[in-house]
C-alpha positions in Angstrom: 112.8 -45.5 80.2 110.5 -43.9 82.8 108.1 -41.1 82.1 107.2 -39.3 85.4 107.9 -42.5 87.3 105.9 -44.6 84.8 107.0 -47.0 82.1 106.1 -46.2 78.5 103.3 -48.8 78.5 101.9 -47.5 81.8 102.1 -43.9 80.6 100.3 -44.8 77.3 97.6 -46.7 79.2 97.1 -43.8 81.6 96.8 -41.3 78.7 94.2 -43.6 77.0 92.2 -43.8 80.2 92.3 -40.0 80.5 91.1 -39.6 76.9 88.2 -41.9 77.5 87.3 -40.3 80.8 87.4 -36.9 79.1 84.8 -38.1 76.6 82.5 -39.0 79.5 83.1 -35.7 81.2 82.6 -33.7 78.0 79.2 -35.2 77.3 77.8 -35.8 80.8 79.5 -32.9 82.7 80.6 -35.3 85.5 82.2 -38.7 86.0 85.8 -38.1 85.0 87.4 -39.1 88.3 85.1 -42.0 89.0 85.6 -43.4 85.4 89.3 -42.8 85.5 89.7 -44.3 88.9 87.9 -47.5 87.9 90.6 -48.2 85.3 93.7 -46.2 86.3 93.8 -47.8 89.7 95.4 -50.7 87.9 98.3 -48.4 87.0 98.6 -46.3 90.2 97.4 -46.8 93.7 94.4 -44.6 94.8 96.5 -42.5 97.2 98.8 -41.5 94.3 96.1 -41.3 91.7 93.6 -39.0 93.4 95.8 -35.9 93.4 96.8 -36.6 89.8 93.2 -36.6 88.7 92.6 -33.2 90.3 94.4 -31.4 87.5 92.5 -32.9 84.5 89.3 -32.4 86.4 90.1 -28.7 86.8 91.2 -28.4 83.2 87.9 -30.0 82.1 85.9 -27.6 84.3 87.7 -24.6 82.8 87.3 -25.9 79.3 83.5 -26.3 79.7 83.0 -23.3 82.0 81.5 -21.0 79.4 78.6 -23.3 78.7 78.2 -24.3 82.3 78.0 -20.7 83.4 75.4 -19.8 80.8 73.2 -22.9 81.2 73.7 -24.1 84.7 71.8 -23.1 87.9 74.5 -21.0 89.6 72.5 -20.5 92.8 72.0 -24.2 93.2 75.6 -25.0 92.4 76.8 -22.4 95.1 74.4 -23.9 97.7 75.6 -27.4 96.9 79.3 -26.4 97.2 78.8 -24.7 100.6 76.6 -27.4 101.9 79.0 -30.1 100.7 81.9 -28.4 102.4 80.1 -28.1 105.7 78.8 -31.7 105.5 82.3 -33.0 104.7 83.6 -31.6 108.0 80.9 -33.5 109.9 81.6 -36.6 107.8 85.4 -36.5 108.5 84.6 -36.1 112.2 82.4 -39.2 112.2 85.1 -41.4 110.5 86.5 -42.2 113.9 83.2 -43.6 115.1 81.8 -45.2 111.9 83.5 -47.8 109.8 84.3 -45.9 106.5 84.4 -49.1 104.4 80.9 -50.1 105.6 79.7 -46.5 105.0 81.1 -46.5 101.4 79.3 -49.8 100.6 76.0 -48.7 102.1 76.2 -45.3 100.3 77.0 -47.0 96.9 74.1 -49.5 97.3 71.7 -46.6 98.0 73.0 -44.7 95.0 72.5 -47.6 92.7 69.0 -48.2 93.9 67.9 -44.6 93.7 69.5 -44.2 90.2 67.7 -47.3 89.0 64.4 -46.0 90.4 65.0 -42.7 88.5 65.3 -44.8 85.3 61.7 -45.9 85.8 60.6 -42.3 86.3 60.7 -42.0 90.1 60.1 -38.4 91.1 61.3 -37.1 94.5 59.2 -34.0 95.7 61.0 -31.0 97.2 64.2 -31.3 95.1 63.6 -28.0 93.3 63.4 -26.1 96.6 66.2 -24.2 98.3 65.7 -26.5 101.4 66.1 -29.6 99.2 69.3 -28.2 97.7 70.8 -27.4 101.1 69.9 -30.9 102.5 71.4 -32.5 99.4 74.7 -30.5 99.7 75.0 -31.4 103.4 74.3 -35.1 102.7 76.8 -35.1 99.8 79.5 -33.6 102.0 78.7 -36.1 104.8 79.0 -39.0 102.4 82.2 -37.5 101.0 83.7 -37.4 104.5 82.6 -40.9 105.3 82.8 -42.7 102.0 84.3 -40.4 99.4 81.3 -40.7 96.9 79.7 -37.3 97.5 80.1 -36.3 93.8 77.8 -39.2 92.8 75.2 -37.9 95.3 75.3 -34.5 93.6 75.0 -36.0 90.2 72.0 -38.1 91.3 70.4 -34.9 92.8 70.9 -32.9 89.6 69.6 -35.7 87.4 66.5 -36.0 89.6 65.4 -32.4 89.2 62.9 -31.2 86.6 65.3 -29.3 84.4 66.4 -29.3 80.8 69.5 -31.5 80.0 71.7 -28.4 79.3 70.8 -27.0 82.8 71.6 -30.3 84.5 74.9 -30.6 82.7 75.8 -26.9 83.4 75.0 -27.2 87.1 77.3 -30.2 87.4 80.1 -28.4 85.6 79.8 -25.4 88.0 79.6 -27.6 91.1 82.8 -29.5 90.1 84.7 -26.3 89.3 83.8 -24.6 92.6 84.3 -27.7 94.7 87.7 -28.4 93.2 89.0 -25.3 95.1 88.1 -26.9 98.4 89.5 -30.2 97.4 92.8 -28.6 96.5 93.0 -27.2 100.0 92.4 -30.7 101.4 95.3 -32.1 99.3 97.6 -29.4 100.7 96.4 -30.1 104.2 97.2 -33.8 103.9 100.3 -33.2 101.8 99.1 -35.5 99.0 99.7 -33.0 96.2 103.4 -33.7 95.6 105.4 -32.3 92.7 105.3 -35.7 91.0 101.5 -35.6 91.2 101.4 -32.1 89.8 103.5 -33.0 86.7 101.6 -36.2 86.2 98.3 -34.4 86.4 99.4 -31.7 84.0 100.6 -34.3 81.5 97.3 -36.2 81.8 95.4 -33.1 81.2 96.4 -33.0 77.5 94.7 -36.3 76.4 91.9 -35.6 78.8 91.1 -32.2 77.2 91.1 -33.9 73.8 88.5 -36.3 75.2 86.5 -33.5 76.7 86.4 -31.7 73.4 85.1 -34.8 71.6 82.6 -35.5 74.3 81.3 -31.9 74.2 80.8 -32.3 70.4 78.5 -35.2 71.1 76.2 -33.0 73.3 74.1 -31.8 70.5 70.3 -31.1 70.4 69.4 -34.4 68.7 71.2 -36.4 71.5 69.9 -34.3 74.4 66.9 -36.5 74.9 69.2 -39.3 75.8 71.2 -37.3 78.3 69.4 -38.2 81.5 69.0 -42.0 80.9 72.6 -42.2 79.6 73.9 -40.4 82.7 71.8 -42.5 85.1 73.2 -45.7 83.5 76.7 -44.2 83.8 76.1 -43.4 87.4 74.9 -46.9 88.1 77.9 -48.4 86.3 80.4 -46.2 88.1 78.8 -46.9 91.5 78.7 -50.6 90.8 82.4 -50.6 89.9 83.3 -48.7 93.0 81.2 -51.1 95.1 83.0 -54.1 93.6 86.3 -52.5 94.3 85.3 -51.8 97.9 84.1 -55.4 98.3 87.3 -56.8 96.9 89.5 -54.6 99.1 91.9 -51.7 98.4 94.5 -51.8 95.7 98.0 -51.6 97.1 
């Protein structure tokens, strides 16, 4: 018996992945798609999985919007979204001149190194300025167009700023919500958002939201002191898995 084109075992495994990724998203405010992709790519190929993950990402953003709107840096999130969109146009234009596989590997290595340096308290001057935010947004968009890892650049930027954990988490929530609108347009443009992807995404949103609820319950004052190091380790792990997948080659 097939469930939305998946066998019962595959459907159950995908739901479990969505639930686990939801816990990560609920606590950290980011990482759903990267976490889910690392595991669910064994069930569905990336080209079919990416539009499916858009729906639980949107559901998670809406579920955490209230806290993100109150606690996040709305101005910084808006600048990052606009800069990322403009940078992505340039990145896509460069894909015909630069090897995207090599770009992805270089970007992931840089992300891992910078995240590791942040764990030892590296501070990057100028990040809290408007200019620094604009440059980061453009760089994230450029990397998205070339290598598809711009979201990790944004997460690294937010975690590097001198801000309370709740402000970091809220800014990431706002960025992901606003940027999802532009990514939906991209799916429509490239015709990757099929009806099968829509139904799969809506079905996956249910266990994912349960995970988001649990993850959000873990974000309590006594755990906030661990927020930044936990997220940096998460970022390093996700980037390392993505790098390994890039080195091993695409999944069919």
